[in-house]
C-alpha positions in Angstrom: 0.0 0.0 0.0 1.3 3.4 -0.8 1.6 5.5 2.3 0.3 9.0 1.8 2.9 10.3 4.2 5.5 9.5 1.5 4.3 12.3 -0.7 7.1 14.9 -0.3 6.2 16.9 -3.4 2.8 18.0 -2.2 4.0 18.5 1.4 7.0 20.6 0.3 4.8 22.8 -1.9 2.5 23.4 1.0 5.4 24.2 3.3 6.9 26.6 0.8 3.6 28.3 0.5 3.4 28.7 4.2 7.0 30.0 4.4 6.4 32.5 1.7 3.6 33.9 3.6 5.8 34.2 6.7 8.8 36.0 5.1 7.7 39.6 5.6 9.4 42.9 6.1 9.9 44.1 9.6 7.5 47.0 8.8 4.7 44.5 8.8 5.5 43.0 12.2 2.4 44.3 13.8 0.2 42.7 11.3 2.0 39.4 11.6 1.8 39.4 15.3 -1.9 39.1 15.1 -1.9 36.4 12.5 0.6 33.7 13.6 1.0 32.0 16.9 3.7 29.6 18.2 1.5 26.5 17.7 0.8 27.4 14.1 4.5 28.1 13.6 5.4 24.7 15.1 2.9 23.0 12.8 4.5 24.5 9.7 8.2 24.0 10.6 7.6 20.4 11.7 7.1 19.6 8.0 10.6 20.9 7.1 13.8 19.0 7.0 16.3 20.5 9.3 18.2 22.2 6.5 15.2 24.1 5.4 14.3 24.9 9.0 17.8 26.2 9.7 17.9 28.5 6.7 14.4 29.7 7.4 15.5 31.1 10.7 17.8 33.6 9.1 15.3 35.1 6.6 12.3 36.1 8.7 11.2 39.2 10.7 12.1 39.7 14.3 8.9 38.2 15.7 9.2 35.0 13.5 12.9 34.7 14.3 11.9 34.6 18.0 9.4 31.9 17.2 12.2 30.1 15.3 14.2 29.9 18.5 11.1 29.0 20.6 10.1 26.2 18.2 9.9 22.7 19.4 11.4 21.7 16.1 14.8 22.0 17.7 14.2 18.9 19.9 14.8 16.6 17.0 17.8 17.3 14.7 17.7 15.0 11.7 20.7 15.6 9.5 20.3 12.4 7.4 19.1 14.5 4.4 22.6 15.7 3.8 24.4 14.1 0.8 26.9 11.3 0.9 29.9 13.7 0.7 29.1 15.4 4.0 32.3 15.5 6.0 33.3 16.3 9.6 33.7 20.0 8.8 30.0 20.4 8.2 29.2 19.1 11.7 32.0 21.4 13.0 30.4 24.5 11.5 27.0 23.5 12.6 28.1 23.0 16.2 29.9 26.4 16.1 26.8 28.1 14.9 24.7 26.5 17.7 27.3 27.6 20.3 27.1 31.2 18.9 23.3 31.2 19.2 23.7 29.8 22.7 26.3 32.4 23.8 24.0 35.2 22.4 21.3 33.9 24.8 18.9 33.1 21.9 17.9 29.7 23.2 15.5 30.4 26.0 12.4 28.5 25.2 9.1 29.4 26.9 6.3 26.9 27.2 3.2 29.2 27.4 0.7 26.9 29.2 -1.8 28.9 31.2 -2.0 27.7 34.8 -4.9 30.1 35.5 -8.0 30.5 33.4 -8.9 34.0 34.6 -9.0 36.9 32.1 -5.9 38.6 33.4 -3.8 35.5 32.8 -5.1 35.1 29.3 -4.4 38.8 28.5 -0.9 38.5 29.9 -0.2 35.5 27.6 -1.5 37.4 24.6 0.8 40.3 25.4 3.8 38.0 25.8 3.0 36.3 22.5 3.1 39.7 20.8 6.1 41.3 22.3 8.3 39.5 24.7 12.0 39.0 23.9 14.3 36.5 25.4 16.5 39.1 27.2 13.4 40.7 28.8 12.3 37.7 30.8 12.6 38.9 34.4 14.1 36.6 37.0 15.3 34.0 34.6 18.2 32.1 35.8 20.2 30.4 33.0 23.2 28.3 33.6 25.5 28.1 30.5 28.0 25.8 32.2 27.2 22.4 30.7 29.5 20.8 33.3 26.8 21.4 36.0 23.8 20.0 34.3 21.2 18.4 36.5 18.4 15.9 35.7 16.1 18.9 35.1 18.6 21.3 33.4 16.2 22.0 30.5 13.5 23.4 32.9 13.8 26.8 34.5 11.1 28.1 36.9 10.5 31.7 37.7 8.0 33.6 39.8 6.5 37.0 39.2 5.2 38.5 42.4 2.4 36.4 43.8 1.6 34.6 40.6 2.0 30.9 40.1 5.2 29.4 39.0 5.7 29.5 35.2 7.9 27.0 33.4 10.5 28.0 30.8 12.3 25.5 28.6 15.9 26.2 27.6 17.2 24.7 24.3 18.7 21.2 24.3 18.6 18.8 21.4 17.1 15.5 22.6 17.4 13.5 19.3 20.3 13.6 16.8 20.1 11.6 13.6 23.2 11.2 11.4 22.2 8.2 9.4 23.9 7.4 6.0 26.5 10.1 6.4 29.2 7.7 5.2 32.2 10.1 5.3 31.9 11.5 8.8 34.4 10.0 11.2 34.7 9.5 15.0 36.0 13.1 15.2 32.5 14.5 15.0 32.0 13.4 18.6 34.6 16.0 19.6 32.5 18.7 18.0 29.2 17.3 19.4 30.7 17.2 22.9 31.8 20.8 22.7 28.4 21.9 21.6 26.3 23.1 24.6 23.0 22.5 22.8 24.0 18.8 22.3 25.1 18.1 25.8 21.9 16.4 26.7 21.3 14.1 23.7 19.1 11.2 24.8 18.6 9.5 21.4 21.4 9.1 18.9 21.2 7.3 15.5 24.3 6.8 13.3 23.2 4.0 11.0 25.4 3.3 8.0 28.0 5.9 9.2 30.8 3.6 7.9 33.5 6.1 8.6 32.9 6.0 12.4 35.2 3.4 13.8 34.8 4.1 17.5 31.8 5.3 19.4 33.3 5.7 22.9 34.2 9.4 22.1 30.5 10.3 22.4 30.8 9.8 26.1 34.0 11.8 26.6 32.4 14.8 28.3 32.7 16.0 31.9 29.2 15.0 32.9 27.5 11.6 32.6 25.4 11.3 29.5 22.0 9.6 30.1 21.5 8.1 26.7 18.1 6.4 26.2 18.1 5.2 22.6 21.0 4.1 20.3 21.0 3.1 16.7 24.5 2.0 15.6 26.4 0.7 12.6 28.8 -2.3 12.8 32.1 -1.1 14.2 35.3 -2.7 12.8 37.1 -2.5 16.2 35.9 -3.5 19.6 35.0 -0.7 22.0 37.0 -0.3 25.2 35.5 -2.0 28.2 34.6 1.2 30.0 32.3 2.1 27.1 29.7 -0.5 28.1 29.6 0.8 31.6 28.1 4.1 30.3 25.0 2.5 28.9 23.1 1.8 32.1 20.3 4.2 31.2 19.7 2.7 27.7 16.2 1.5 27.0 16.3 1.1 23.2 19.1 -0.5 21.1 19.2 -0.9 17.3 22.1 -2.9 15.9 23.1 -4.4 12.6 22.8 -8.2 12.4 26.5 -8.4 11.6 27.3 -7.4 15.2 29.5 -10.0 16.9 27.9 -12.3 19.4 30.3 -11.2 22.2 29.4 -7.5 21.5 25.7 -8.1 21.7 26.3 -10.1 24.9 28.1 -7.1 26.4 25.2 -4.8 25.4 22.6 -7.1 27.0 24.8 -7.4 30.2 25.3 -3.6 30.4 21.7 -2.4 29.8 19.5 -3.6 32.6 16.8 -1.2 31.5 16.7 -2.3 27.9 13.1 -2.8 26.7 13.5 -2.5 22.9 15.9 -4.5 20.8 16.2 -4.3 17.0 18.6 -6.5 14.9 18.7 -6.2 11.1 20.3 -8.2 8.2 22.4 -11.2 8.7 22.6 -13.7 5.8 25.6 -15.9 6.3 25.3 -17.5 9.7 23.4 -17.4 13.0 24.2 -14.7 15.5 22.8 -16.7 18.4 25.3 -19.0 20.0 24.3 -20.9 23.2 25.9 -18.4 25.6 24.2 -15.4 23.9 20.8 -17.2 23.9 21.1 -18.0 27.6 21.8 -14.3 28.3 18.9 -13.1 26.1 16.5 -15.6 27.7 17.1 -13.8 31.0 16.2 -10.3 29.6 12.7 -10.5 30.9 12.4 -6.7 30.8 12.3 -6.6 26.9 8.9 -5.6 25.6 9.7 -4.8 22.0 11.6 -7.2 19.7 12.3 -6.6 16.0 14.3 -9.0 13.8 14.7 -8.1 10.1 16.3 -10.5 7.6 17.9 -12.5 10.3 18.9 -16.2 10.0 17.3 -17.8 13.1 16.1 -21.4 13.4 12.5 -22.0 14.2 13.3 -23.8 17.4 15.3 -20.7 18.6 12.2 -18.6 17.8 10.1 -20.9 20.0 12.6 -20.8 22.8 12.8 -17.0 22.7 9.0 -16.6 22.7 8.7 -19.0 25.7 11.3 -17.0 27.6 10.5 -13.4 26.8 7.0 -13.6 28.1 6.7 -9.8 28.7 6.9 -9.0 25.0 4.2 -6.5 23.8 5.5 -5.9 20.3 7.0 -8.5 18.0 8.2 -7.7 14.4 9.7 -10.4 12.4 10.4 -9.6 8.7 11.5 -11.8 5.9 12.3 -15.0 7.8 12.0 -18.2 6.0 12.7 -20.3 9.1 9.9 -19.2 11.3 6.6 -21.2 11.1 3.0 -20.9 12.4 4.0 -23.1 15.3 6.4 -20.5 16.7 3.8 -17.7 16.2 1.2 -19.8 18.1 3.8 -20.2 20.9 4.2 -16.4 21.1 0.4 -16.0 21.3 0.2 -18.6 24.1 3.1 -17.3 26.1 2.6 -13.5 26.0 -0.4 -12.2 27.9 0.4 -8.6 27.0 1.1 -9.0 23.3 -0.6 -6.2 21.4 1.3 -6.0 18.1 2.5 -8.8 15.9 4.1 -8.2 12.5 5.4 -11.1 10.4 5.5 -9.7 6.9 7.3 -11.8 4.2 7.6 -14.8 6.6 6.4 -17.0 3.8 6.3 -20.3 5.7 4.0 -19.0 8.4 0.6 -20.6 8.3 -2.0 -22.2 10.5 -2.1 -19.5 13.1 -5.0 -20.6 15.4 -4.3 -19.4 18.9 -6.9 -16.9 20.3 -5.7 -13.5 21.6 -7.9 -10.8 23.2 -4.9 -8.4 23.7 -3.7 -8.2 20.1 -4.4 -4.8 18.5 -2.2 -4.9 15.4 -1.6 -7.9 13.1 0.4 -7.6 9.9 0.8 -10.8 8.1 1.4 -9.8 4.5 3.0 -12.3 2.1 2.6 -15.2 4.4 0.4 -18.2 4.0 -3.3 -17.5 4.3 -4.4 -18.2 7.9 -8.3 -18.3 8.0 -8.4 -19.5 11.7 -7.0 -16.3 13.2 -9.0 -15.2 16.2 -8.1 -11.7 17.3 -11.5 -10.0 18.1 -10.0 -6.7 19.4 -7.9 -5.9 16.4 -7.9 -2.3 15.1 -5.2 -2.7 12.5 -5.0 -5.6 10.0 -2.7 -6.1 7.0 -3.1 -9.3 5.0 -1.6 -8.4 1.6 -1.3 -11.4 -0.8 -3.6 -13.6 1.2 -6.2 -15.6 -0.7 -9.7 -14.3 0.4 -12.4 -16.5 -1.1 -16.1 -17.1 -0.7 -15.3 -20.2 1.4 -13.0 -18.5 4.0 -14.0 -14.8 4.2 -16.5 -15.4 6.9 -14.1 -17.4 9.0 -11.6 -14.7 8.9 -13.7 -11.6 9.5 -16.7 -12.7 11.5 -14.7 -12.7 14.8 -14.0 -9.0 14.9 -16.0 -6.8 17.3 -16.3 -3.8 15.0 -13.1 -2.0 16.3 -11.1 -2.4 13.1 -9.8 1.0 11.9 -7.2 0.0 9.3 -7.5 -2.8 6.7 -5.1 -3.6 3.9 -6.4 -6.3 1.6 -4.5 -5.6 -1.6 -3.6 -8.5 -3.8 -6.1 -10.8 -2.1 -7.9 -11.8 -5.3 -11.3 -10.5 -4.2 -14.1 -9.4 -6.5 -17.1 -7.1 -5.9 -19.2 -9.8 -4.3 -16.5 -10.9 -1.8 -15.8 -7.2 -0.9 -19.4 -6.5 -0.2 -19.5 -9.6 2.1 -16.4 -8.5 4.0 -17.4 -4.9 4.4 -20.9 -5.9 5.6 -19.0 -7.5 8.6 -16.3 -5.0 9.4 -16.8 -1.9 7.4 -18.7 0.3 9.8 -15.7 1.7 11.8 -13.0 1.6 9.1 -10.8 4.7 8.6 -8.2 3.4 6.2 -8.9 0.8 3.4 -6.5 -0.5 0.9 -8.0 -2.6 -1.9 -5.2 -2.2 -4.5 -4.4 -4.9 -7.1 -7.8 -6.6 -7.0 -10.4 -7.3 -9.7 -13.0 -5.0 -8.2 -15.1 -2.7 -10.4 -17.2 0.5 -10.2 -19.9 -1.5 -8.4 -17.7 -1.6 -5.3 -17.8 2.2 -4.9 -21.5 2.0 -3.9 -20.7 -0.8 -1.5 -18.0 1.3 0.2 -20.3 4.3 0.4 -23.0 2.1 2.0 -20.9 0.3 4.6 -17.9 2.6 5.4 -19.2 6.0 6.5 -16.1 6.9 8.5 -13.3 6.4 5.9 -10.5 8.9 5.8 -8.1 7.2 3.4 -8.9 4.8 0.5 -6.4 3.2 -1.9 -7.7 1.7 -5.1 -4.5 1.4 -7.1 -4.5 -1.0 -10.0 -8.2 -2.0 -9.8 -10.9 -1.9 -12.5 -12.5 1.2 -10.9 -12.6 4.3 -13.0 -11.4 7.6 -11.6 -14.8 9.2 -12.3 -16.6 6.6 -10.2 -13.9 6.6 -7.5 -14.4 10.4 -7.0 -17.9 9.7 -5.7 -16.2 8.6 -2.5 -15.6 12.3 -1.7 -19.2 12.2 -0.5 -17.8 10.7 2.7 -17.3 13.7 5.0 -14.1 12.5 6.5 -12.3 11.4 3.3 -9.1 13.3 2.5 -6.9 10.7 0.8 -8.0 8.9 -2.3 -5.4 7.1 -4.5 -6.4 5.5 -7.8 -4.6 4.3 -10.9 -5.6 1.9 -13.7 -2.8 -0.2 -15.2 -4.7 -3.5 -15.7 
């Protein structure tokens, strides 16, 4: 199914339109002050990549530049859009610019949440929105010494007279993404460590940064980093032993499948709070030796497990699922070893399981264990499993299943009407089967994917009759004409309709 979120052209055009309306002369400041608020500004800039956002800040009026510094867009800095030739000096210049902003006291972020509903409080907030500047905030105490950061160093409280405490947020980047910047080296950590705005990074992703040979440098700062989430490439050299001692706060870990068994063992040993583990791509041999498996079996705190293109025997899957009984989310992609028996074991062993994704696990079939907790089930490009029994699902993807007159009722009659998302592309259905299915589960649907099926214009009336709450409909590569499909705009909530006819 084509995700409408992956439509950069339209989104970028809308953003450019929004930006063009914001770039005004300072003479028009008074008019702008009455037209744009911080929430609206945040809504616009959240659609930008960081490069566009950063450039935007230097080309706006005084008021909008203030909003630029106030924006929550700074919390996540994703630099993965930069080209493959990006080198260390680019990160160096960026960190220097951020330090300059910081030294100029530009980064004092105010969270304007009213703690009092009286008219005076509201009026004061309106006045602040229109005219307050960072250096006019009375009583603000701001510590620029990043060697003295506390657990709450991004929150500053001030009091004005007898009024209630108000909360101001200073600027610290929480998430830094450097994925696919192949030419940057371990030296970038020196620049990051000297950048005050990056001193409190909690989430770091450096996937496919092949030039980075060591990661320990990220922790070479005076205060203890409290890193929560890491996404790392495969390092050619082993990290020093003291590196693992600095990962005690880690809750999410994303590693390439090519990681050595001993390294993964050390990660598991050093991260007692780890709840999310992602391993991706290993095609030659199995990562899981007996000692590593024994260690993993003891990690009862793990609630999210994702394994992508990993060579793992079916009996190991069964053992994992019997041991990690607190799993809430399982995502297994493109595994030819796993079978329906292992999936049934997971359903039996995990009382809190709410999401199960097994796309492209082509030998999975005969899933027949009942689950009341499961909310999301993605089983595209697996064997058809008509005996599934997940009555409380709200998200179902079964691309490439074979839905027939004989099995449709068995599959769909168990749902309790809570299904919001349904992807049934490539399921070989026709108009008659679709009507039968939607009569069972169509009433609450918000997203419906019917692409690559032999359905005709007749199905439009069926959809209109049974699916009053639809917001998104995908009819790619069906026999439905565009003219007929456009009738779906009668649905008051519909805002995405994708059609194409290539049959």
